[in-house]
PLY file of the C-alpha trace (Angstrom):
ply
format ascii 1.0
element vertex 246
property float x
property float y
property float z
element edge 245
property int vertex1
property int vertex2
end_header
-8.76 -150.85 -96.78
-5.66 -148.76 -95.74
-5.92 -146.62 -92.91
-6.38 -142.91 -93.99
-4.25 -140.63 -91.80
-6.34 -138.27 -89.65
-4.67 -134.80 -90.55
-3.29 -135.25 -93.78
-6.11 -137.65 -95.12
-3.94 -139.71 -97.09
-3.21 -143.38 -96.98
-0.58 -146.11 -98.41
-2.44 -146.10 -101.66
-1.59 -142.27 -102.18
2.25 -142.61 -101.21
5.56 -142.48 -103.26
9.09 -142.38 -101.86
9.70 -138.70 -102.11
7.82 -135.74 -100.66
8.10 -132.07 -100.76
6.93 -130.25 -97.73
6.45 -126.57 -98.61
4.36 -124.24 -95.92
1.97 -122.58 -97.84
-0.95 -124.74 -99.51
-0.76 -122.41 -102.62
2.73 -123.51 -103.17
1.53 -126.74 -104.41
0.48 -124.63 -107.60
4.08 -123.66 -108.39
5.26 -127.34 -107.54
2.52 -128.75 -109.96
3.77 -126.59 -112.91
7.29 -128.65 -112.79
5.21 -131.85 -112.77
3.57 -134.29 -115.30
0.72 -136.70 -114.64
-0.47 -134.31 -111.59
-2.95 -135.72 -109.24
-4.91 -133.70 -106.56
-5.14 -136.07 -103.50
-6.59 -134.16 -100.53
-6.98 -130.80 -98.67
-7.67 -130.92 -95.07
-6.46 -128.00 -92.60
-3.29 -126.64 -94.01
-2.52 -129.84 -95.38
-2.78 -129.92 -98.86
-1.42 -132.83 -101.31
-0.76 -133.60 -104.65
1.38 -135.94 -106.52
2.95 -136.42 -110.15
6.17 -137.17 -111.86
9.38 -135.07 -112.21
11.82 -136.76 -115.15
9.95 -140.17 -114.46
10.36 -140.01 -110.90
7.10 -140.29 -108.83
7.04 -137.36 -106.13
4.23 -135.98 -103.74
3.76 -132.58 -102.11
2.19 -131.90 -98.77
1.67 -128.51 -97.44
2.36 -127.88 -93.61
1.14 -124.91 -92.58
3.17 -122.51 -89.99
5.01 -124.07 -87.20
7.04 -127.22 -86.22
3.80 -128.82 -84.59
1.91 -128.99 -87.90
5.23 -129.95 -89.67
5.79 -132.79 -87.32
2.10 -134.07 -87.95
2.84 -134.17 -91.79
6.29 -135.83 -91.30
4.84 -138.39 -88.80
1.83 -139.34 -91.02
3.62 -139.33 -94.09
6.33 -141.64 -92.83
3.32 -143.92 -91.66
1.96 -144.22 -95.11
5.41 -145.03 -96.61
7.43 -141.79 -97.77
11.17 -142.47 -97.36
12.91 -139.04 -98.02
11.39 -135.28 -97.25
12.39 -131.98 -98.54
11.19 -128.99 -96.93
10.93 -126.14 -99.33
10.20 -123.06 -97.05
11.34 -119.38 -96.64
13.30 -117.86 -94.06
14.79 -114.50 -92.60
18.28 -113.98 -93.23
20.69 -113.42 -90.16
23.59 -112.54 -91.96
24.69 -109.63 -94.41
25.19 -110.51 -97.94
22.47 -113.21 -98.19
20.06 -111.53 -100.40
16.73 -111.80 -101.53
16.03 -115.05 -103.35
19.26 -116.76 -102.36
18.84 -120.14 -101.21
20.14 -121.60 -97.83
20.67 -125.31 -97.56
20.39 -126.11 -93.87
23.35 -128.44 -92.55
21.70 -128.09 -88.84
19.10 -126.46 -86.76
18.90 -124.64 -83.66
16.32 -126.02 -81.70
14.32 -122.91 -80.52
11.21 -124.43 -80.85
8.58 -126.31 -78.74
7.65 -129.11 -81.27
11.19 -130.87 -81.53
11.66 -130.72 -77.73
8.42 -132.49 -77.31
10.10 -135.47 -78.61
13.46 -135.51 -77.37
15.84 -133.29 -75.06
17.40 -130.52 -76.89
20.93 -132.40 -76.56
19.71 -134.57 -79.65
20.77 -132.85 -82.63
18.82 -131.36 -85.46
20.68 -132.39 -88.86
19.71 -133.41 -92.42
20.37 -136.91 -94.13
23.90 -136.17 -95.65
23.09 -137.98 -98.49
20.27 -135.77 -99.26
21.79 -132.71 -98.55
24.72 -133.44 -100.70
22.08 -134.23 -103.54
20.56 -130.55 -102.74
23.75 -128.98 -102.91
24.88 -130.62 -106.20
21.64 -129.76 -107.86
21.44 -126.15 -106.82
25.06 -125.79 -108.24
23.96 -127.17 -111.29
20.99 -125.10 -111.52
22.96 -121.97 -110.91
21.35 -121.15 -107.65
22.84 -118.70 -105.40
23.32 -120.90 -102.17
24.80 -120.81 -98.53
25.09 -123.77 -96.76
24.93 -123.40 -92.85
22.61 -123.23 -89.63
19.15 -122.01 -89.41
17.09 -121.36 -86.19
13.67 -122.70 -86.02
11.26 -120.70 -83.48
7.75 -120.48 -82.84
6.81 -116.66 -83.11
7.76 -113.56 -85.18
6.30 -111.27 -82.56
7.83 -112.12 -79.21
8.88 -108.49 -77.28
12.79 -109.20 -77.61
12.55 -110.48 -81.11
15.25 -108.12 -82.44
17.92 -108.82 -79.52
17.24 -112.61 -80.10
17.90 -112.48 -83.93
21.17 -110.42 -83.12
22.09 -113.15 -80.60
21.96 -115.84 -83.01
23.54 -113.98 -85.95
26.40 -113.03 -83.74
26.80 -117.17 -83.55
26.86 -117.58 -87.25
23.45 -118.57 -87.72
22.24 -118.13 -91.27
18.60 -117.92 -91.23
15.51 -118.09 -89.11
12.40 -120.48 -90.30
9.70 -122.19 -88.14
9.82 -125.94 -89.16
13.23 -127.23 -90.00
14.17 -128.26 -86.45
11.03 -130.31 -86.40
11.55 -131.76 -89.48
14.88 -132.76 -88.88
14.30 -134.22 -85.57
11.01 -136.01 -86.28
12.58 -137.35 -89.37
15.57 -138.65 -87.89
13.66 -140.45 -84.92
11.60 -142.13 -87.76
14.06 -143.12 -90.15
13.10 -140.67 -92.76
15.58 -138.85 -94.73
15.52 -135.12 -94.66
16.75 -131.92 -95.96
15.68 -128.16 -95.95
15.87 -125.67 -98.45
15.01 -122.10 -97.28
14.40 -119.34 -99.69
15.39 -115.82 -98.46
12.27 -113.83 -98.29
13.86 -110.85 -95.52
17.08 -109.77 -95.56
19.14 -108.97 -92.36
17.82 -106.21 -90.43
15.26 -105.43 -92.88
11.49 -105.38 -92.15
9.48 -108.40 -92.24
6.37 -107.14 -93.21
7.59 -105.23 -96.14
9.63 -108.41 -97.46
6.52 -110.67 -96.64
4.35 -108.16 -98.76
6.74 -108.04 -101.85
7.00 -111.87 -101.64
3.31 -112.19 -101.98
3.05 -109.52 -104.61
4.12 -111.20 -107.96
7.39 -111.62 -109.59
10.49 -110.67 -107.65
13.97 -112.17 -106.84
11.88 -114.07 -103.95
9.65 -115.84 -106.63
12.61 -116.71 -108.86
14.19 -118.19 -105.53
11.39 -120.19 -104.84
11.19 -121.53 -108.08
14.72 -122.78 -108.07
14.37 -124.27 -104.27
11.65 -126.25 -106.01
13.81 -127.31 -108.71
16.50 -128.28 -106.59
14.40 -130.38 -104.53
12.91 -132.32 -107.33
16.46 -132.88 -108.92
17.80 -134.14 -105.55
15.18 -136.67 -105.53
16.05 -137.64 -109.06
19.74 -137.95 -107.86
18.50 -140.04 -104.66
16.42 -142.24 -106.98
19.27 -142.74 -109.23
21.50 -144.05 -106.48
0 1
1 2
2 3
3 4
4 5
5 6
6 7
7 8
8 9
9 10
10 11
11 12
12 13
13 14
14 15
15 16
16 17
17 18
18 19
19 20
20 21
21 22
22 23
23 24
24 25
25 26
26 27
27 28
28 29
29 30
30 31
31 32
32 33
33 34
34 35
35 36
36 37
37 38
38 39
39 40
40 41
41 42
42 43
43 44
44 45
45 46
46 47
47 48
48 49
49 50
50 51
51 52
52 53
53 54
54 55
55 56
56 57
57 58
58 59
59 60
60 61
61 62
62 63
63 64
64 65
65 66
66 67
67 68
68 69
69 70
70 71
71 72
72 73
73 74
74 75
75 76
76 77
77 78
78 79
79 80
80 81
81 82
82 83
83 84
84 85
85 86
86 87
87 88
88 89
89 90
90 91
91 92
92 93
93 94
94 95
95 96
96 97
97 98
98 99
99 100
100 101
101 102
102 103
103 104
104 105
105 106
106 107
107 108
108 109
109 110
110 111
111 112
112 113
113 114
114 115
115 116
116 117
117 118
118 119
119 120
120 121
121 122
122 123
123 124
124 125
125 126
126 127
127 128
128 129
129 130
130 131
131 132
132 133
133 134
134 135
135 136
136 137
137 138
138 139
139 140
140 141
141 142
142 143
143 144
144 145
145 146
146 147
147 148
148 149
149 150
150 151
151 152
152 153
153 154
154 155
155 156
156 157
157 158
158 159
159 160
160 161
161 162
162 163
163 164
164 165
165 166
166 167
167 168
168 169
169 170
170 171
171 172
172 173
173 174
174 175
175 176
176 177
177 178
178 179
179 180
180 181
181 182
182 183
183 184
184 185
185 186
186 187
187 188
188 189
189 190
190 191
191 192
192 193
193 194
194 195
195 196
196 197
197 198
198 199
199 200
200 201
201 202
202 203
203 204
204 205
205 206
206 207
207 208
208 209
209 210
210 211
211 212
212 213
213 214
214 215
215 216
216 217
217 218
218 219
219 220
220 221
221 222
222 223
223 224
224 225
225 226
226 227
227 228
228 229
229 230
230 231
231 232
232 233
233 234
234 235
235 236
236 237
237 238
238 239
239 240
240 241
241 242
242 243
243 244
244 245
């Protein structure tokens, strides 16, 4: 009998080569709407999973919750059951003016301002995506007509530190495009474990806008941010098709 992973509650019997990694378990409902032959797999803690097919290509989706620590657990356990390529489809706050709600940031490197990635390897080790998978995401987003930005994101561990505004201003001044909490861990752990990774971030907070107001708008229904979420899902799925076709 195949070993069941302790957190995601999946085994080699469930695995397919390609995995989407949203943060929010509810996002799996929107992913499922884009797939055929959908099968719910497991739901333990923050890790909800399903699998299905997109244009004939088998894919799975596993939510990772909030933060690098849980994202790292998902990457580790998915790699152990045989998933070979993973794309984060998450949300972020913009750090540059001109990046609008619902725009997609395709991350080509991450500032490792988190604890999870540093627990694996010294910060001199780069947090970068797989080149082939990033290029597949870029081409897929272009064909879908998504408004995109390619650049660096900063991954961190809390929204509520006392110096949050100052920290964001510092990294904005260095040209960093957006902030999330999981991309650095995904890139570092994936890189160490031989997994192809990429990260697509839907902008839910514009630069110097209120986090609370934007998040409330994001969860409230149809909006530019929800359209951005749909486009990031399709971009990731199309990228997997490109990867599968070689």
